[in-house]
N, C-alpha and C positions, 0 to 999 in steps of 0.2 A: 505494499500500500503506498502511496505517496505520503510523504511528511505533511504536505498541504492539506490531505484527505482527514487530518485529525485536529485541524484547524476551525474552530466553529466561529465564525467573522461575527462581530459584534454589529457591525453594523446591518443596515435594511436596503432592500433592492424593490423599487416600485416601477415594473414594466407596464405600459401601455399602448393600447394597440393602436391609439392615434385617432383622427379625425377623417374628413373626407378631402383628398389629395386633388389638385390639380398639377399634372405630371408628376415633379420631384415634389410639390409642396402641398403644404397643408392650406385649407382655403379658409382665409381668415375672416370669418364672419361673426363678428362679437353680436349681433344682434340675433342671431340664430335663438329660437325659443327652448330648442334643446341643447344650445350651450354647447356644441359638440368639440368646437376648437379648445374652448376655455376647459371643457371637461370637471367643472367646478369642484363636483362631488368628487372628483381623486384627489385634484391638488389640494381642497379639503384635509382629505383622510393625509395627505403627503405633511401637512402642517400640524397636525394632531401627535403625527409620528415623530416630528422634532422634537430634540434635546432643548432643551429652554422655552420661555415665554414668546420670542423673537428672535430667534435664531437666523443667522442669514443666508439666501438663496442664492446661489449661482447660475443663471441661464446658461446654457452653453451652445450656443446657436452653429455651432461649426458646420453640421451636415448640409444645412439651409442655404440654398442660393439668394435667399432674400433675409439676411441675419438681422438686421435693425429692425425690420419690420416684424419678423417672429419675435425678438427680444420685447418690443415695446408691447405688442399683444400680451407676454406672458406678463408682464410688469403689470399692465393694468389689470389681468385677471387676478394675481395674486392681492393686488389693492382691494378687488371689489370683495375679498375675503378677508379684509381686513389686516393685511399682511404687507406693511409698505418695506420691511428690510431685504428688498430685494435687487439683485442689479445682473448684468451682462457681460458675460467675458466674451469677447470677440476675437475669437484665435480661428485664421484662416490659412495658417502656412505652421510647418514645422517651426520655423523659426520664430513664429509668435510664441510658440508653446515656451520658447527659454526667457520672456518677458517676467523679469522679477517680480513684478506687481501683479500679475496673474499667478505667478507660483504661489506667493504670499497670500492671495484670496484665498486659492485651494486648500492652505494648510488652515485657514481661519473661519473658514465659513460652515454651517450646519449641514449642509446638503447640494448637491446639485443637480439638475436637469438639464438632459441633453435632446436638444429639440427633433422634431423628423427634417427629412431631405434626403441624403445618400447616407446610407452606413458606411459605403467605401472612402468617403472622406474621413470619416471619423477614425478608422483604423489606419488609413496611410499619412494620418497627420497626426496622430496620436500615439502610436504605437511604438513600444519601445522609449518614451520621453519621460523626463522627470516629471512633469505634468502628470501622465497616469499614474507612474509610480505612486505619486503623492495620494492621489484618490485612492488606489488599489489597497494601498497601507491601512489609510484611517478607515477605509471597510472593514477591514479585517480588524482592526484593535480597537475603535470606536464606535460609540453611538452614531454612528453616519450615515446620513441618507444617500442614495445614488438613485435617481429617478431617470427613466428615458421614453419618450415616447415615439412612437413607429421606428422610423432607422435607428432613434436614440435607443429603443428597447432591444430591437433586432443585434445590434453591437456590445450587449452585454456581457454575453457568452464567451465562452474560449470558442466554440464553434458557429459560425454567422453564415446565413444564407446571403451569398454576394449578390445573386441574381439568378435569373431562370426565364425562360422562353414561354410563350402559352402553353408549351407541349410538355408538361410537366409528367411524370412516368414513362418519361422516355428516356432511354439513357444518354448521359452527358449534358441535358436540358437544365439543369440544375447544378449551379455552381456553389460549392462550399470555400470558405475560408477563415482563416483564423480573426475570431473578435479581440474585444478589449479584456475578457478575462475576468470579470467579476464573478461568475458562477460558474461551474464543470458541469459537464453531461447534460446541457440543454441547448438547446436550438429553439430561438423565436422565430416567430414569423406575426408581421401586423396586419392590421385593415383585412383581417384574415376571413370573418365572414362574408362582410362585403363584398370583395373582390374574387372570392371562391378560390382559396388558395389551399384546398384541402391536399389536393394531390403533390404540389410542391415540398409539403411538410412531408407526407407520406413517404416523399423519395429521398430527402434529405436522413429519414429514421432510418430507412432502409439500407443507404448507405452507409451509417454509422449508429447500429444498433443501441449501443451505450448511451447515446444522448434523446433524453426525453424530449419530443416536439413541443412545442407550446405555441398556440395560434392563439393570438389575441384579438379578439374583437373590436371595432369601435366604442369608444367611451365606454371602455372596459381595461381592466388594470389586474397586475396579480402582487402583492404584496410577499415578498419574502423574506422569512426572519431564519436565524441560525445555519442560512445556507440553504435549509432545504424545507422548511415548513412554509406551504404557498397557500394565502388567501386569495379568494375572487372577490374583488372590487369593483363598483361601477354598475351600469345599467345592463349590457350585453353576456355575450357568450366567452368562455374560456375553453378552447380544446385542448386536451392532453392526447399526445399521439405516444404509446408506448412501444417500442421495440425489442422489449426483452424477451417476451415469449415466441418471438419469431423462430418459423419453422425451417422455411424455405424462402428465398429469394433467388431470381437468377440474375440481380444486378450486376456480379460480378463475372457472370458469362458470357450473356447476351452482348452482341456487337452495337458500338454506337449507334443511337438512331432507334435501336429497335425498343418494342415495350416492356416494360418491368412488373413481373409478378409480385406478390408478395402473402404471405400465407400467415395468419394469426396475428395481425396488427391489432393490438387493445387502442382503444377509442374512449376515453372519459369525456364529459360535457359539464362545465361548470358553470354556474351561476354567482351571483353575490351570495356571500355566506357559505360557499362550498370552499373546500380544500384540497389540497394534494400534499402528501408527505415524499419528496423524491427519492431518498434514502431508500424507503421502502417499497416506494411506487404503488402507493395506496390513495385511494380516492376518501375524503371526507365530507360526509353528507351535511355537518353542522360542523365548520371548521372550530369556533368557540369552543363548542363543547368537546371535542374530539382531539384539538390538536395537542402535541405536548407543552407545558409548560416552560418559557424561557427560563 
């Protein structure tokens, strides 16, 4: 067993499925009656989980092509919830990660939120940098919150869906790469139900059955404590795809562009207050009553 597997992180992860996109970006509609972009219920839960009464939240808009607009929208959202101690870190390149002001803000904030956009921008800009090492260390050693929406959620794990064509469940049509590494043995997908991304998560799990696939619906999130206790939050669905009991798949033997078969893939559907224990691969009908106490 890897030594890191024995460490229980003191921080919390909040992976959020995102809202309606146009191209790579969130649709910024602050007047929406269901508040899809602001995800106020989930952001309120993030505030509830923060240490202290007014801990600073840093919004990281690196994934977005319109970072100033996205950052301003999140500041407005948190202000609407009565939380004004929020700022935006505008990192656009690996050189920006060396900015000492940004590094100090990473060392002293109570939590960060990675916005949506393109997850590959997150991994190529942050991978191996001191900035991400600070966040990773704080997540393990402190009651620190790391949240991410859409691409920000997809980049959280060690194994990340980099992209796919519309022909998932066809060999080589789903590409996996290394994510930011806040959690192991998980692969996240976002906008999951609305965009019908079931087949690409099935394929990702078949290619790497040690990873549990987690499909996050819009306006829906997963709160992860102790590195493995998962609670569904928000108004939609979380789909858990477990490949631990796969008995057969042809993914290694078929040629490129040929269809993939999978036997005995397990699927669980979570709504608010349901849970899942990653280490035990166990569904919880009532998270509050059944989850182990921290």
